[in-house]
C-alpha positions in Angstrom: -12.0 31.5 -19.8 -10.3 31.9 -16.6 -11.0 34.7 -14.4 -8.1 37.0 -13.3 -8.5 35.8 -9.8 -7.8 32.4 -10.8 -5.0 33.3 -13.2 -3.3 35.0 -10.2 -4.1 31.9 -7.8 -2.0 29.8 -10.2 0.7 32.6 -10.6 1.2 32.4 -6.8 1.7 28.7 -6.9 3.9 28.8 -10.0 6.3 31.4 -8.7 6.2 31.5 -5.0 7.0 28.1 -4.5 10.0 28.4 -6.5 11.0 31.6 -4.6 10.7 29.6 -1.2 12.9 26.9 -2.5 15.5 29.0 -4.3 15.5 31.5 -1.2 15.9 28.7 1.3 19.1 27.5 -0.8 20.5 30.7 -1.4 20.1 32.3 2.2 21.5 29.2 3.8 24.6 29.4 1.3 24.8 33.2 2.0 24.8 32.2 5.9 27.6 29.7 5.3 29.9 31.7 3.3 29.7 35.1 5.3 30.6 33.1 8.2 33.7 31.8 6.6 37.2 33.3 7.7 38.0 34.9 4.6 34.9 37.1 4.8 33.6 37.2 8.2 36.9 39.6 9.2 34.8 42.3 7.3 32.2 44.1 9.3 30.0 44.6 6.3 29.9 40.8 6.1 28.2 40.5 9.4 25.3 42.9 8.0 24.7 40.7 5.1 25.1 37.8 7.1 22.1 39.3 9.6 20.2 40.3 6.6 20.0 36.6 5.2 19.1 35.2 8.5 16.2 37.7 8.4 15.3 36.9 4.9 14.9 33.2 6.0 12.2 34.7 8.5 10.5 36.6 5.8 10.4 33.4 3.6 8.5 31.3 6.3 6.5 34.0 7.9 5.3 36.2 4.9 5.9 34.4 1.7 5.0 30.9 3.0 1.8 32.3 4.5 1.2 34.5 1.1 1.2 31.0 -0.8 -1.3 29.2 1.5 -3.5 32.2 1.7 -3.5 33.4 -2.2 -2.4 30.0 -3.7 -4.4 27.4 -2.0 -6.9 29.4 -0.3 -5.7 28.2 3.3 -5.5 31.1 5.9 -3.7 30.2 9.2 -3.7 33.7 10.3 -7.5 33.6 11.0 -7.3 30.8 13.5 -7.5 32.9 16.3 -6.6 37.0 17.0 -3.5 36.0 18.7 -1.9 34.2 15.6 -3.3 37.0 13.4 -1.5 39.7 15.2 1.7 37.7 15.7 2.0 36.8 12.3 1.2 40.2 10.7 3.8 41.6 13.3 6.4 39.4 11.9 5.5 39.9 8.2 6.0 43.8 8.2 9.0 44.0 10.9 11.5 41.3 9.4 11.5 43.0 6.0 12.1 46.5 7.3 14.9 44.6 9.6 16.6 42.8 6.6 16.3 46.0 4.4 17.8 48.2 7.2 20.8 45.7 7.5 21.5 46.4 4.3 21.4 50.2 4.7 24.0 49.5 7.5 26.2 47.7 5.2 26.2 50.5 2.9 27.1 52.9 5.6 30.0 50.5 6.7 31.5 50.3 3.4 31.0 54.3 3.3 33.0 54.6 6.7 35.8 51.9 5.5 36.3 53.9 2.4 36.5 57.2 4.2 39.6 59.3 4.4 38.4 60.6 7.7 39.3 58.7 11.1 36.0 59.3 13.2 34.0 57.8 10.1 36.5 54.6 9.9 35.9 53.7 13.5 31.9 53.0 12.7 33.3 50.2 10.4 34.5 48.1 13.6 32.9 44.4 14.6 32.3 45.6 18.0 30.1 48.6 16.4 28.6 46.1 13.8 27.1 43.8 16.6 25.8 46.8 18.8 24.2 48.2 15.7 22.4 45.1 14.5 20.7 44.5 18.2 19.7 48.1 18.3 18.4 47.9 14.7 16.3 45.0 15.7 14.7 46.6 18.8 14.0 49.9 16.9 12.3 48.0 14.1 9.9 46.0 16.1 9.2 49.4 18.2 8.2 50.9 14.9 5.9 48.3 14.0 4.6 48.0 17.6 1.2 49.4 16.4 0.6 46.5 13.9 -0.5 43.9 16.7 -2.7 46.5 18.3 -4.8 47.2 15.2 -4.7 44.4 13.0 -7.5 42.0 13.8 -9.7 39.2 12.1 -12.1 41.1 9.9 -15.4 39.5 8.6 -17.1 40.7 5.6 -20.4 39.5 4.4 -20.6 37.9 1.0 -24.0 36.8 1.0 -27.3 36.7 3.4 -25.7 33.6 5.2 -22.3 33.8 4.4 -19.0 35.8 5.1 -15.3 35.7 4.9 -12.6 36.3 7.3 -9.3 37.6 6.9 -6.5 39.4 9.0 -6.0 43.0 8.3 -6.5 46.5 9.6 -9.5 48.7 8.7 -10.8 52.4 9.0 -8.6 55.3 9.4 -5.7 53.3 10.6 -5.5 51.3 7.3 -4.7 54.8 5.7 -2.4 55.6 8.4 -0.5 52.2 8.1 -0.2 52.1 4.3 1.6 55.8 4.2 3.8 54.5 7.2 4.9 51.5 5.5 5.5 53.3 2.5 7.7 55.9 4.0 9.6 53.7 6.2 10.0 50.8 4.0 9.5 51.4 0.5 10.9 55.0 0.6 13.2 55.6 3.4 15.4 52.4 2.9 16.2 52.5 -0.7 16.9 56.3 -0.6 19.6 55.4 2.1 21.2 52.7 0.2 21.1 54.7 -2.9 22.7 57.7 -1.2 25.4 55.7 0.9 26.1 53.6 -2.1 26.8 56.5 -4.3 28.9 58.1 -1.5 31.0 54.9 -1.1 31.6 54.9 -4.8 33.0 58.5 -4.5 35.0 57.7 -1.6 36.4 54.6 -3.5 37.4 56.9 -6.8 39.0 59.5 -4.4 41.3 56.9 -3.0 42.2 55.6 -6.2 43.3 59.0 -7.3 45.1 59.8 -4.0 47.1 56.2 -3.6 50.2 55.7 -5.7 50.9 51.9 -6.3 53.9 51.0 -4.8 56.2 48.4 -6.9 57.1 46.8 -3.7 53.5 46.3 -2.5 53.0 42.8 -0.7 51.1 40.1 -2.0 49.1 40.0 1.1 48.4 43.7 0.7 47.3 43.4 -2.8 44.8 40.3 -2.1 43.4 42.4 0.9 42.4 45.5 -1.4 41.0 43.1 -4.0 39.0 41.5 -2.0 37.6 44.8 -0.3 37.1 46.2 -3.9 35.0 43.0 -4.5 32.9 43.4 -1.0 32.2 46.9 -2.2 31.2 45.8 -5.8 29.1 42.8 -4.3 27.3 45.1 -2.1 26.6 47.8 -4.6 25.2 45.6 -7.1 23.0 43.9 -4.4 21.9 47.3 -3.5 21.0 48.1 -7.4 19.0 44.9 -7.6 17.2 45.5 -4.4 15.8 49.0 -5.3 14.7 48.0 -8.5 12.9 44.9 -7.2 11.3 46.9 -4.3 10.6 50.3 -5.2 8.0 49.6 -8.3 6.1 47.0 -6.7 5.8 49.1 -3.2 4.5 52.2 -5.2 2.0 50.1 -7.1 0.5 48.5 -4.3 0.5 52.0 -2.0 -1.2 53.3 -5.2 -3.8 50.7 -5.4 -4.9 51.5 -1.7 -6.2 54.9 -2.7 -8.1 54.3 -5.8 -11.4 52.3 -6.4 -10.8 48.4 -6.3 -11.1 46.8 -9.6 -10.0 43.2 -11.0 -7.1 44.7 -13.1 -5.7 46.7 -10.4 -6.2 43.8 -7.9 -4.3 41.7 -10.6 -1.4 44.0 -11.0 -0.9 44.6 -7.4 -1.0 40.9 -6.6 1.8 40.3 -9.5 3.8 43.3 -8.1 4.1 41.5 -4.8 6.3 38.8 -6.5 8.9 41.7 -7.3 9.2 42.6 -3.7 9.8 38.8 -2.7 12.5 38.5 -5.3 14.3 40.9 -3.3 14.6 38.6 -0.4 16.2 35.9 -2.3 18.5 37.7 -4.9 21.6 38.1 -2.7 23.1 34.7 -3.1 22.8 34.7 -7.0 23.9 38.3 -7.5 26.8 38.1 -5.1 27.9 34.8 -7.0 27.8 36.7 -10.4 29.3 39.7 -9.0 32.3 38.7 -6.5 35.1 36.4 -7.4 35.9 36.0 -3.6 32.4 34.9 -2.8 32.5 32.7 -5.7 35.7 31.3 -4.3 34.3 30.7 -0.9 31.0 28.9 -2.4 33.3 26.4 -4.2 35.2 25.6 -1.1 31.8 24.9 0.8 30.7 22.5 -2.3 34.2 21.0 -1.9 33.5 20.2 1.7 30.1 18.8 1.0 31.5 16.7 -1.8 34.0 15.2 0.6 31.7 14.5 3.5 29.1 13.1 1.4 30.8 11.2 -1.5 34.3 11.0 0.0 35.6 12.7 -3.2 38.2 15.6 -3.6 37.5 16.5 -7.4 36.3 20.0 -6.7 39.3 20.4 -4.4 41.8 19.4 -7.2 40.0 21.7 -9.5 40.1 24.7 -7.0 43.9 24.1 -6.7 44.5 24.0 -10.2 42.5 27.2 -10.8 44.5 29.0 -7.7 47.8 28.0 -9.2 46.7 29.3 -12.6 45.5 32.4 -11.1 48.6 32.8 -8.8 51.1 32.4 -11.9 48.9 35.0 -13.7 49.3 37.6 -11.0 53.0 36.9 -10.8 53.5 37.5 -14.5 51.4 40.8 -14.4 53.5 42.0 -11.3 57.0 40.9 -13.0 55.7 43.0 -16.4 54.8 46.0 -14.0 58.0 46.0 -12.3 60.1 45.7 -15.7 57.9 48.9 -17.0 59.2 50.6 -13.8 
Protein backbone atom coordinates (compact mmCIF):
# COMPACT_ATOMS: atom_id res chain seq x y z
CA UNK A 1 0.00 0.00 0.00
CA UNK A 2 1.35 3.43 -1.02
CA UNK A 3 2.20 5.86 1.76
CA UNK A 4 0.43 9.19 2.10
CA UNK A 5 3.61 10.97 0.96
CA UNK A 6 3.64 8.95 -2.26
CA UNK A 7 -0.06 9.61 -2.85
CA UNK A 8 0.49 13.31 -2.27
CA UNK A 9 3.41 13.32 -4.68
CA UNK A 10 1.26 11.83 -7.46
CA UNK A 11 -1.55 14.26 -6.61
CA UNK A 12 0.85 17.14 -7.12
CA UNK A 13 1.66 15.83 -10.57
CA UNK A 14 -1.95 15.07 -11.49
CA UNK A 15 -3.38 18.40 -10.26
CA UNK A 16 -0.65 21.03 -10.60
CA UNK A 17 0.19 20.25 -14.23
CA UNK A 18 -3.43 20.90 -15.37
CA UNK A 19 -3.52 24.00 -13.11
CA UNK A 20 -0.44 25.42 -14.87
CA UNK A 21 -1.80 24.62 -18.35
CA UNK A 22 -5.35 25.88 -17.70
CA UNK A 23 -4.04 28.87 -15.75
CA UNK A 24 -1.69 29.90 -18.56
CA UNK A 25 -4.48 29.61 -21.13
CA UNK A 26 -7.02 31.42 -18.94
CA UNK A 27 -4.81 34.28 -17.78
CA UNK A 28 -3.46 34.96 -21.28
CA UNK A 29 -7.02 35.21 -22.60
CA UNK A 30 -7.92 37.40 -19.61
CA UNK A 31 -5.11 39.77 -20.62
CA UNK A 32 -6.24 39.79 -24.26
CA UNK A 33 -9.90 40.36 -23.36
CA UNK A 34 -9.38 43.09 -20.77
CA UNK A 35 -7.24 45.03 -23.27
CA UNK A 36 -10.12 45.08 -25.78
CA UNK A 37 -11.69 48.49 -26.44
CA UNK A 38 -15.07 47.40 -25.06
CA UNK A 39 -13.70 46.55 -21.60
CA UNK A 40 -10.59 48.64 -21.11
CA UNK A 41 -12.72 51.79 -20.80
CA UNK A 42 -13.69 50.52 -17.34
CA UNK A 43 -11.11 51.23 -14.65
CA UNK A 44 -12.17 48.00 -12.94
CA UNK A 45 -10.96 46.03 -15.99
CA UNK A 46 -7.47 47.49 -15.59
CA UNK A 47 -7.26 46.08 -12.05
CA UNK A 48 -8.42 42.67 -13.30
CA UNK A 49 -5.88 42.90 -16.13
CA UNK A 50 -3.11 43.61 -13.62
CA UNK A 51 -4.33 40.70 -11.47
CA UNK A 52 -4.11 38.34 -14.47
CA UNK A 53 -0.52 39.42 -15.16
CA UNK A 54 0.33 38.79 -11.49
CA UNK A 55 -1.34 35.37 -11.70
CA UNK A 56 1.01 34.40 -14.53
CA UNK A 57 3.97 35.20 -12.27
CA UNK A 58 2.41 33.11 -9.49
CA UNK A 59 1.90 30.17 -11.85
CA UNK A 60 5.55 30.03 -12.93
CA UNK A 61 7.27 31.17 -9.73
CA UNK A 62 5.07 29.44 -7.14
CA UNK A 63 2.95 26.66 -8.67
CA UNK A 64 5.68 25.41 -11.04
CA UNK A 65 8.29 25.35 -8.26
CA UNK A 66 5.82 23.54 -5.97
CA UNK A 67 5.28 20.96 -8.72
CA UNK A 68 9.03 20.43 -9.13
CA UNK A 69 9.67 20.18 -5.38
CA UNK A 70 6.69 18.12 -4.18
CA UNK A 71 5.82 16.36 -7.44
CA UNK A 72 9.23 15.37 -8.79
CA UNK A 73 11.62 15.88 -5.86
CA UNK A 74 13.57 18.60 -7.69
CA UNK A 75 14.24 21.70 -5.60
CA UNK A 76 15.75 24.61 -7.62
CA UNK A 77 15.58 26.90 -4.56
CA UNK A 78 18.52 25.15 -2.86
CA UNK A 79 20.94 25.96 -5.68
CA UNK A 80 22.14 28.98 -3.70
CA UNK A 81 21.10 31.32 -0.90
CA UNK A 82 20.35 34.07 -3.43
CA UNK A 83 17.97 31.88 -5.43
CA UNK A 84 16.30 30.72 -2.21
CA UNK A 85 15.68 34.30 -1.06
CA UNK A 86 14.56 35.63 -4.47
CA UNK A 87 12.12 32.82 -5.24
CA UNK A 88 10.66 32.94 -1.72
CA UNK A 89 10.22 36.70 -2.02
CA UNK A 90 8.33 36.35 -5.32
CA UNK A 91 6.30 33.35 -4.15
CA UNK A 92 4.81 35.22 -1.22
CA UNK A 93 4.63 38.74 -2.67
CA UNK A 94 2.85 38.17 -5.99
CA UNK A 95 -0.14 36.28 -4.54
CA UNK A 96 -0.67 39.31 -2.31
CA UNK A 97 -0.26 41.64 -5.32
CA UNK A 98 -2.83 39.69 -7.35
CA UNK A 99 -5.31 39.47 -4.48
CA UNK A 100 -4.97 43.18 -3.68
CA UNK A 101 -5.77 44.10 -7.28
CA UNK A 102 -9.11 42.30 -6.88
CA UNK A 103 -9.69 44.26 -3.67
CA UNK A 104 -9.09 47.51 -5.56
CA UNK A 105 -11.41 46.33 -8.33
CA UNK A 106 -14.13 45.91 -5.67
CA UNK A 107 -13.40 49.37 -4.28
CA UNK A 108 -13.52 50.77 -7.82
CA UNK A 109 -16.99 49.31 -8.49
CA UNK A 110 -18.18 50.53 -5.10
CA UNK A 111 -16.93 54.03 -5.97
CA UNK A 112 -18.42 53.93 -9.49
CA UNK A 113 -21.84 52.91 -8.16
CA UNK A 114 -21.82 55.43 -5.31
CA UNK A 115 -24.20 58.38 -5.33
CA UNK A 116 -21.49 60.62 -3.83
CA UNK A 117 -19.23 62.47 -6.27
CA UNK A 118 -16.18 62.27 -3.99
CA UNK A 119 -16.29 58.46 -4.14
CA UNK A 120 -16.85 58.39 -7.91
CA UNK A 121 -13.60 60.32 -8.42
CA UNK A 122 -11.72 57.18 -7.35
CA UNK A 123 -13.12 55.27 -10.36
CA UNK A 124 -10.90 56.94 -12.98
CA UNK A 125 -8.15 55.55 -15.21
CA UNK A 126 -5.49 57.97 -13.95
CA UNK A 127 -6.28 56.97 -10.36
CA UNK A 128 -6.19 53.30 -11.35
CA UNK A 129 -2.71 53.48 -12.91
CA UNK A 130 -1.34 55.31 -9.86
CA UNK A 131 -2.98 52.83 -7.47
CA UNK A 132 -1.56 49.83 -9.35
CA UNK A 133 2.00 51.19 -9.11
CA UNK A 134 1.59 52.11 -5.45
CA UNK A 135 0.09 48.71 -4.63
CA UNK A 136 3.03 46.81 -6.12
CA UNK A 137 5.51 48.91 -4.13
CA UNK A 138 3.59 48.49 -0.86
CA UNK A 139 3.24 44.69 -1.30
CA UNK A 140 6.97 44.32 -1.89
CA UNK A 141 7.70 46.45 1.18
CA UNK A 142 5.31 44.33 3.29
CA UNK A 143 7.29 41.17 2.50
CA UNK A 144 10.77 42.73 2.54
CA UNK A 145 11.59 40.62 5.61
CA UNK A 146 11.23 37.37 3.60
CA UNK A 147 14.59 37.55 1.75
CA UNK A 148 16.24 38.54 5.02
CA UNK A 149 15.15 35.52 7.09
CA UNK A 150 14.56 32.81 4.48
CA UNK A 151 17.60 30.64 3.89
CA UNK A 152 18.68 27.11 3.01
CA UNK A 153 18.14 24.86 6.03
CA UNK A 154 19.94 21.52 6.48
CA UNK A 155 18.13 18.83 8.47
CA UNK A 156 19.95 15.55 9.31
CA UNK A 157 18.02 12.39 8.42
CA UNK A 158 20.78 9.96 9.36
CA UNK A 159 24.32 10.00 10.69
CA UNK A 160 25.86 10.68 7.28
CA UNK A 161 22.98 12.21 5.36
CA UNK A 162 20.79 15.31 5.44
CA UNK A 163 18.11 17.10 3.44
CA UNK A 164 18.10 20.73 2.35
CA UNK A 165 15.14 23.02 1.85
CA UNK A 166 14.48 26.74 1.60
CA UNK A 167 12.43 28.15 4.46
CA UNK A 168 12.65 30.07 7.74
CA UNK A 169 13.05 28.79 11.28
CA UNK A 170 13.01 29.84 14.90
CA UNK A 171 10.74 32.54 16.26
CA UNK A 172 10.46 34.19 12.84
CA UNK A 173 8.68 31.10 11.52
CA UNK A 174 5.76 31.65 13.92
CA UNK A 175 5.73 35.38 13.19
CA UNK A 176 5.71 34.79 9.44
CA UNK A 177 2.76 32.39 9.58
CA UNK A 178 0.70 34.86 11.65
CA UNK A 179 1.76 37.77 9.42
CA UNK A 180 0.86 35.90 6.21
CA UNK A 181 -2.42 34.73 7.72
CA UNK A 182 -3.43 38.29 8.60
CA UNK A 183 -2.26 40.16 5.50
CA UNK A 184 -3.08 37.60 2.82
CA UNK A 185 -5.54 35.02 4.12
CA UNK A 186 -7.76 37.24 6.29
CA UNK A 187 -7.42 40.91 5.40
CA UNK A 188 -7.83 40.49 1.62
CA UNK A 189 -10.96 38.27 1.66
CA UNK A 190 -12.50 40.52 4.33
CA UNK A 191 -12.02 43.65 2.19
CA UNK A 192 -13.33 41.88 -0.91
CA UNK A 193 -16.45 40.78 0.94
CA UNK A 194 -17.09 44.18 2.54
CA UNK A 195 -16.74 46.22 -0.67
CA UNK A 196 -18.58 43.56 -2.67
CA UNK A 197 -21.58 43.85 -0.34
CA UNK A 198 -21.36 47.65 -0.39
CA UNK A 199 -21.39 47.58 -4.18
CA UNK A 200 -24.49 45.39 -4.17
CA UNK A 201 -26.16 47.85 -1.80
CA UNK A 202 -25.30 50.78 -4.07
CA UNK A 203 -26.61 48.99 -7.16
CA UNK A 204 -29.90 48.14 -5.47
CA UNK A 205 -30.23 51.72 -4.25
CA UNK A 206 -29.61 53.10 -7.74
CA UNK A 207 -32.21 50.79 -9.22
CA UNK A 208 -34.80 52.15 -6.84
CA UNK A 209 -33.85 55.76 -7.56
CA UNK A 210 -33.62 55.67 -11.34
CA UNK A 211 -36.88 55.82 -13.28
CA UNK A 212 -36.46 54.17 -16.66
CA UNK A 213 -37.13 56.67 -19.46
CA UNK A 214 -39.09 55.54 -22.51
CA UNK A 215 -36.78 57.54 -24.76
CA UNK A 216 -33.53 56.19 -23.32
CA UNK A 217 -30.95 55.67 -26.07
CA UNK A 218 -29.71 52.26 -27.18
CA UNK A 219 -26.11 53.32 -26.49
CA UNK A 220 -26.94 54.27 -22.90
CA UNK A 221 -28.83 51.04 -22.41
CA UNK A 222 -25.90 48.96 -23.65
CA UNK A 223 -23.49 50.89 -21.42
CA UNK A 224 -25.63 50.17 -18.35
CA UNK A 225 -25.87 46.49 -19.33
CA UNK A 226 -22.09 46.22 -19.63
CA UNK A 227 -21.65 48.02 -16.33
CA UNK A 228 -23.97 45.56 -14.59
CA UNK A 229 -22.18 42.63 -16.20
CA UNK A 230 -18.79 43.92 -15.05
CA UNK A 231 -20.13 44.16 -11.50
CA UNK A 232 -21.64 40.65 -11.66
CA UNK A 233 -18.41 39.28 -13.17
CA UNK A 234 -16.38 40.80 -10.34
CA UNK A 235 -18.68 39.73 -7.51
CA UNK A 236 -18.84 36.11 -8.72
CA UNK A 237 -15.04 36.06 -9.05
CA UNK A 238 -14.69 37.44 -5.50
CA UNK A 239 -17.05 34.78 -4.12
CA UNK A 240 -15.11 31.93 -5.76
CA UNK A 241 -11.78 33.47 -4.73
CA UNK A 242 -12.81 33.66 -1.06
CA UNK A 243 -14.21 30.10 -1.10
CA UNK A 244 -10.95 28.73 -2.54
CA UNK A 245 -8.57 30.83 -0.46
CA UNK A 246 -9.91 30.91 3.10
CA UNK A 247 -10.34 27.18 3.98
CA UNK A 248 -6.91 26.18 2.68
CA UNK A 249 -5.17 29.09 4.38
CA UNK A 250 -6.83 28.31 7.71
CA UNK A 251 -5.79 24.63 7.50
CA UNK A 252 -2.18 25.48 6.65
CA UNK A 253 -1.93 28.04 9.45
CA UNK A 254 -3.55 25.67 11.97
CA UNK A 255 -1.17 22.86 11.05
CA UNK A 256 1.81 25.09 11.85
CA UNK A 257 0.89 25.27 15.55
CA UNK A 258 0.18 21.57 16.20
CA UNK A 259 2.50 18.53 16.29
CA UNK A 260 3.23 17.23 12.77
CA UNK A 261 1.68 13.97 11.60
CA UNK A 262 1.29 12.20 8.22
CA UNK A 263 -2.46 12.92 8.13
CA UNK A 264 -2.02 16.63 8.84
CA UNK A 265 0.76 16.88 6.26
CA UNK A 266 -1.46 15.18 3.68
CA UNK A 267 -4.46 17.46 4.39
CA UNK A 268 -2.41 20.66 4.30
CA UNK A 269 -0.69 19.46 1.11
CA UNK A 270 -4.09 18.98 -0.55
CA UNK A 271 -5.39 22.32 0.72
CA UNK A 272 -2.68 24.11 -1.25
CA UNK A 273 -4.43 22.94 -4.43
CA UNK A 274 -7.48 25.05 -3.51
CA UNK A 275 -5.31 28.13 -3.02
CA UNK A 276 -3.64 27.64 -6.41
CA UNK A 277 -7.03 27.23 -8.09
CA UNK A 278 -7.87 30.79 -7.02
CA UNK A 279 -5.19 32.04 -9.44
CA UNK A 280 -6.71 30.37 -12.51
CA UNK A 281 -10.46 30.65 -11.93
CA UNK A 282 -10.87 34.20 -13.27
CA UNK A 283 -11.20 33.43 -16.99
CA UNK A 284 -13.57 30.50 -16.52
CA UNK A 285 -15.78 32.31 -13.99
CA UNK A 286 -15.87 35.42 -16.20
CA UNK A 287 -16.85 33.38 -19.24
CA UNK A 288 -19.77 31.82 -17.39
CA UNK A 289 -20.98 34.95 -15.61
CA UNK A 290 -20.71 37.83 -18.12
CA UNK A 291 -22.20 38.01 -21.60
CA UNK A 292 -19.95 40.91 -22.65
CA UNK A 293 -16.86 38.94 -21.65
CA UNK A 294 -18.04 35.92 -23.69
CA UNK A 295 -18.67 38.14 -26.68
CA UNK A 296 -15.14 39.55 -26.57
CA UNK A 297 -13.74 36.04 -26.16
CA UNK A 298 -15.61 34.87 -29.28
CA UNK A 299 -14.26 37.87 -31.21
CA UNK A 300 -10.68 36.96 -30.25
CA UNK A 301 -11.28 33.35 -31.32
CA UNK A 302 -12.66 34.69 -34.60
CA UNK A 303 -9.48 36.73 -35.17
CA UNK A 304 -7.32 33.68 -34.37
CA UNK A 305 -9.40 31.56 -36.78
CA UNK A 306 -9.00 34.19 -39.52
CA UNK A 307 -5.22 34.43 -39.01
CA UNK A 308 -4.54 30.69 -38.78
CA UNK A 309 -7.14 29.13 -41.08
CA UNK A 310 -8.25 32.07 -43.24
CA UNK A 311 -11.85 31.28 -42.28
CA UNK A 312 -14.74 33.55 -41.17
CA UNK A 313 -17.11 30.91 -39.80
CA UNK A 314 -17.05 32.21 -36.21
CA UNK A 315 -17.42 35.80 -37.40
CA UNK A 316 -20.54 34.93 -39.40
CA UNK A 317 -22.01 33.12 -36.42
CA UNK A 318 -21.30 36.13 -34.18
CA UNK A 319 -22.96 38.49 -36.68
CA UNK A 320 -26.04 36.28 -36.87
CA UNK A 321 -26.20 36.06 -33.08
CA UNK A 322 -25.77 39.84 -32.81
CA UNK A 323 -28.61 40.49 -35.27
CA UNK A 324 -30.89 38.10 -33.39
CA UNK A 325 -30.11 39.76 -30.07
CA UNK A 326 -30.65 43.23 -31.55
CA UNK A 327 -34.04 42.19 -32.94
CA UNK A 328 -34.97 40.83 -29.50
CA UNK A 329 -33.98 44.12 -27.84
CA UNK A 330 -35.98 46.14 -30.39
CA UNK A 331 -39.03 43.92 -29.84
CA UNK A 332 -38.82 44.31 -26.06
CA UNK A 333 -38.38 48.08 -26.38
CA UNK A 334 -41.39 48.31 -28.70
CA UNK A 335 -43.55 46.30 -26.32
CA UNK A 336 -42.42 48.52 -23.45
CA UNK A 337 -43.31 51.67 -25.39
CA UNK A 338 -46.75 50.26 -26.20
CA UNK A 339 -47.37 49.58 -22.50
CA UNK A 340 -46.44 53.18 -21.72
